N, C-alpha and C positions, 0 to 999 in steps of 0.2 A: 250685270248679273242676270242670267235668264233661268227661269224655272224649267223643269223638264216636262211639266204637264202643260198642254195647250191644244188649241184647235184653230184650224185655218181653212178657209173655203174660197174658191174663185170659180167664175163661170166665164166662158168665152164663146162667141158665135162668129163664124166667118164663112162666107160662101157656102151656105147650107150645111156647114159642119158645126156641131155643138160639142163643147168640152166642159166637163165639170170635175174639179179636183178638190178633194177633201182630205185634210191631214189632221191626225190627232196623235197624241203621245202621252205616255205615262212614264214613271220612274224606271230606270234600268241602269245597271252598272256600266254597260257599254252601249254602243250604237247598234240597235237591232231593228232593221228596216224591213217592213213587209209591204210589197206593192201588189195591189189587186187591180187588174185592168181587164177590159174586154178581150176576148180571144184574138180579135183582129189587131190589137196593139201589143201583143206579147213580145214582139221583137224590140219594143222600146223599154222594156222593164229594166234592163241593165242601165240604160241612159238615165232613166228616172232615178234609180237608186244612187247613181254617182252624183247627180245634181243635188239631191237631198243631202248626201254626205258632205258636199262642198260647203254647206251652210249650217249643218248641225253636227254636234260631236257626241252627244249622249242621249239616251232615252229609247224606250220601245216605241217606235214610230210606225204608224200605219198610214199608207197612202192609197186612197180609193179614187179610181179614175173612171168616169162615165163618158162614153163617146157615141155620137150618132152622126151619120153622114146621109143627108137627104138628097144630095146632088148626084149627078152622073159623071162629073168630070173625074178622069183618072181611073174609072172603074171598067173592068171587063168581066163579062159573064162567061164562065167556062163550063161547058157541058161534058160530063164524063160519059160518053156514049157506051163504052165497053161495060161500065158498071150498070148503066141503065138497061142494057140488053140482058145482062146477067140477072137483074131483078125480074125482068119480064119473063125470061126463060124459066126461072125457078118458080115464079108465081103461077105461070101457065101449067107447069107440071103438077103443082099442088092442086090446081083447079080440076085437072083431068083425073088425078088419082082419087079425088074425093067427090067427083061428079058434081062439081059446083061451077056456076058460070064465073069466069074471071072478070070480064067487063073492064079490063084495064084501059085507062086513058093516059095520054101523055102527061097531063097535068098532075095526075096522081103519082106517076113514076118520078116526076121532077121533084116531088116533095120528099122522096126517100133520101136517107143520109148520104151525103157526099156526091149526089148526082149533079146538082148545080152548085157552083162555087163562084164567089165574087173575088176577082183578083185585082189588087190595086197596083197601078204602075209605079215603077221605082221612083220617078220624079215626085209623084204624089206622096210617097212615103216620107220623103224629106220635108215636104210642105207640112204634113201632119205633125211631124216632130217639132218643127219651128213653132207651129201654133200651140201645140201641147206644152212646150217648154215655156212659152209666154204665160199660159194659164197657170202652170205649175209655179212659176216665179211669183205671180201675184198671190197664190195660195200660201207660199212660203213666207212672203212678206207679212201677210195677215197672221199667220201662225206664230212667227217670231215676235211680232208686236204683242200678241197675247202673252207669250212667254216672258217678255220684258216687264209687262204690267204686274204679272204674278211674281216675277223675280224681285221687283222693287219692294213688294210687301215683305217677302222673305228677308231681304237685305236689312230692312228697318228692324225687323224682329231680332235678327242675329246681332245687329249693332247694339241693341238694348241689352241683350243677354251677355254679350262680350264685355260691355261696360261693367256689368255686375261681377263678371269673372275677374276683371282687372282690379276692381275694388276689393274683392276677396283676397287676391294675391298680395295687394298692398297691405292689407290687414294682417295676413300671415307673416309678411316680412317684418312688420312692426312688432308683432308678438315674439318673433324669433330673435329679435335683437336682445342681447344680454343673456341668452340661454346658457352660454358657456360660463359666464361670470356667476350666474346663479348656481350652476353645477359645482363650481369651485368652492363657493361658500358652503353649500350643503355637504360636499365631500370632506372639507376640513372639519366641520362640526361633527360629522359622523365618525371620523377618525379619532377625534378627541374624546368622543363619547365612548367608543369601543376601547381605546387604549388608556383612557382616563389620564391623559396627560395633555399639556398645552404645547408640547414639542412635536412638530410634524416634519417628516422627512420631505423637504421641498423638492428634492430630485425625483423621488417617487411620485409626489403629487403632480409634478410637471409632466411626467410620463402618462399618468392617468388622464390629465387634461388633454394631451395631444391625441390619445386614443379616443377619448370622448368626442373631441372636435372633429376628428376624421370620420367617426362612425355616425354621429348624430347631427352634424351641421347640414342645414338645408339651403345655404346661400347659393350654391351652384344650381340647385333645382329652381329656386325662385328666379335667378337670373335667366335661365333657359325659358321658364314660363313667360317672363316678360318679353323675351325675344320672340317667342311664338305668337304672343298677342299682337306685337308690332307687325309681324309678317301677315297676320290675319287681317289687320286693318288695311295693309297695303293691297291685299287681294280684293277687299271690299271696294276699294277705290277704283280698281281697274274696270274699265267698261268694255263690253263686247269681247271679252276673253273668257273662255270656259275655265272655271276655277274650282268646280265641285270636288274633283279628285285631290287637288292640292289642299283644300280646306279639310277634307276628310283625313288626310295624312297628318296635318297640323293638330287636329283634335286628338288623334291617336297619341301623338307625342306629348300633348298637354296632359292627357290622362295618365301617361306613363310617369311624368314628373310629379303629378299630384299623388299618385299611388306611393311613390318613393317618399314624398314628404310625410304622408300618412304613416308609413312604416317606421320612419326615423323619429318623428316627433313624439315626445312623451308628455306634451302639454295638452290638457283637455281642450282648451280654447282653440288650439290649432287643429286638433282632431275634428272638432265640430265644424270648423271652417272647411276642412278637407272634404267632409261628407257633403256639405252644401255646394262646394266647388264641383265635385263629381256629378252632382245632380244637374247643375247648370250646363256642364260640358255635354252631358247626355242629351239635354234639350237641344243644344246647338247641333250635335251630331245628327239628330233626327231631322232637323231642318235642312241640313246639308244634303241629305238624301234626295231632296227635291231640286237641287241645283245642278244645272248642266255643267 
């Protein structure tokens, strides 16, 4: 089980090229990945995103890439002469119109936008990706390791809360035993009290018992709750498998069954346990929001 919050960092240096990758994430219902790279590496953004998605399934994930190339291998300097001449022409006109000396020098013109560009050869682009992916892989390893550590703490907390939920359900089950029999006794006494006779129509009484059992029995809900708890424990035992969405669904179903028990039961002790159970399920649901 992995948490959705985490941080990972890795640095790589090769042949005068330096890479720094930082990854961080917070909770999110789906996988929302943002990649921030230098302009020279924008062509790799889609590859980076796919690589991250291959190892992560949920979370608002931000990937920050820093890149510096201090070498000359694979680089070509491209001079945009037409643009440079246009700059010179327009600046010269401006100087004449305002009677100011232009004093333009080649170095000054070269600093103007898009006059000089560095072009990286195609072969070097693939080399850069190979090196960057190596650095990214290390950052992902560190990132996932932190998620696992945090996930273990969440797992232990959920297990403890789920144990309390299971105990509550067992107690509700115990208290619900004999509810129909209690109702039969109370119904007979009530009929005798109203009719002032010891003779009770057993056929009519049986019909009332069937109606009561069908309307107020909570055995099915308890059985389903126990089944959901067992499924929850199975998910907790699975390793390296994203289970946050499945757990969220199970908690929704457990809440549904708990609400039904609360609406059916007329016993104060069970009603109190239902309130306690809903509180514990809400605590579990909040923890699940942190799970991948």
